C-alpha positions, -999 to 999 in steps of 0.1 A, spaced: -528 -384 671 -547 -353 659 -553 -344 622 -532 -316 607 -546 -281 609 -556 -279 573 -581 -307 580 -605 -278 590 -604 -265 555 -609 -299 539 -639 -306 562 -655 -273 550 -649 -283 514 -665 -317 520 -694 -301 539 -702 -277 511 -696 -302 483 -665 -286 469 -647 -305 441 -616 -324 449 -585 -304 438 -548 -300 445 -555 -287 480 -571 -321 489 -542 -339 474 -517 -318 494 -538 -324 525 -536 -362 520 -499 -360 515 -494 -339 547 -516 -363 566 -494 -392 555 -463 -373 566 -480 -367 600 -483 -404 605 -518 -412 592 -516 -440 568 -545 -458 551 -546 -473 516 -572 -447 506 -552 -418 519 -522 -430 499 -544 -433 468 -557 -397 472 -522 -383 478 -511 -399 445 -539 -386 424 -531 -365 393 -552 -342 371 -577 -345 355 -596 -355 386 -626 -379 384 -649 -362 408 -673 -391 412 -644 -415 421 -627 -390 443 -658 -381 463 -663 -418 471 -626 -421 480 -628 -391 503 -659 -406 520 -639 -437 527 -610 -417 540 -632 -396 563 -648 -428 577 -614 -444 582 -601 -414 601 -633 -408 619 -636 -372 605 -672 -359 605 -685 -329 586 -721 -329 599 -716 -303 627 -718 -272 606 -712 -248 635 -680 -266 646 -667 -270 611 -670 -233 603 -654 -224 636 -625 -247 630 -621 -232 595 -621 -197 608 -595 -207 634 -573 -223 608 -574 -193 584 -568 -168 612 -538 -189 624 -525 -189 588 -529 -151 587 -512 -145 620 -483 -168 609 -480 -146 578 -489 -175 554 -521 -158 541 -528 -121 537 -554 -107 560 -575 -95 531 -577 -130 517 -588 -144 550 -614 -117 555 -627 -124 519 -631 -161 527 -646 -154 562 -671 -129 549 -684 -158 527 -684 -181 558 -706 -155 575 -730 -157 546 -727 -195 544 -733 -198 581 -766 -181 577 -754 -148 591 -744 -162 625 -731 -134 648 -696 -148 655 -686 -142 619 -702 -108 614 -670 -90 624 -651 -106 595 -678 -94 571 -678 -59 585 -640 -57 586 -637 -70 550 -660 -43 537 -645 -16 560 -610 -24 546 -623 -26 511 -639 9 513 -608 23 529 -587 12 499 -607 37 477 -620 63 502 -613 79 535 -647 68 547 -663 35 556 -695 27 575 -689 -9 586 -666 -6 616 -668 23 640 -636 42 643 -617 23 615 -595 45 593 -569 38 567 -542 42 594 -556 18 619 -576 -8 599 -548 -34 598 -543 -31 636 -580 -36 642 -580 -67 620 -550 -81 637 -565 -75 672 -598 -91 660 -579 -121 648 -559 -124 680 -591 -121 701 -608 -148 679 -579 -173 686 -588 -174 722 -620 -193 711 -600 -218 690 -596 -254 700 -600 -275 669 -622 -305 672 -624 -328 641 -643 -357 656 
């Protein structure tokens, strides 16, 4: 049994030390629905605000150990997250601009690794084209074709996606 796709997002949150919030709780609930059942996962799924971060960080450590989820391979974690977000965008669940905004930050967080540079460039190209007819980030991108370019880039990226959470 494989973890649900949003596990990629939760692993990034864990890796960068993000506070536990409603997204984590929803993830735990969805994992339970997918057939993963541990006492700690049940506890996380039932948490209500305000969240005690010290307690919940320890709880998520236990959950990750129980489910054999690792967040120490930074390169794979970022790749899985990009795949997850792009899949959400292609399914129409998240707007492209929101995905690009997150992935430009991944580019920075991943120490400017080349695979994420396109997202950075496309984010700023699209941003410039909202206010101007000119942009200098993506050759040939215009206000008329930027969305097609983004979609093509997302589709191309999905050929690299095979999520690995172990």
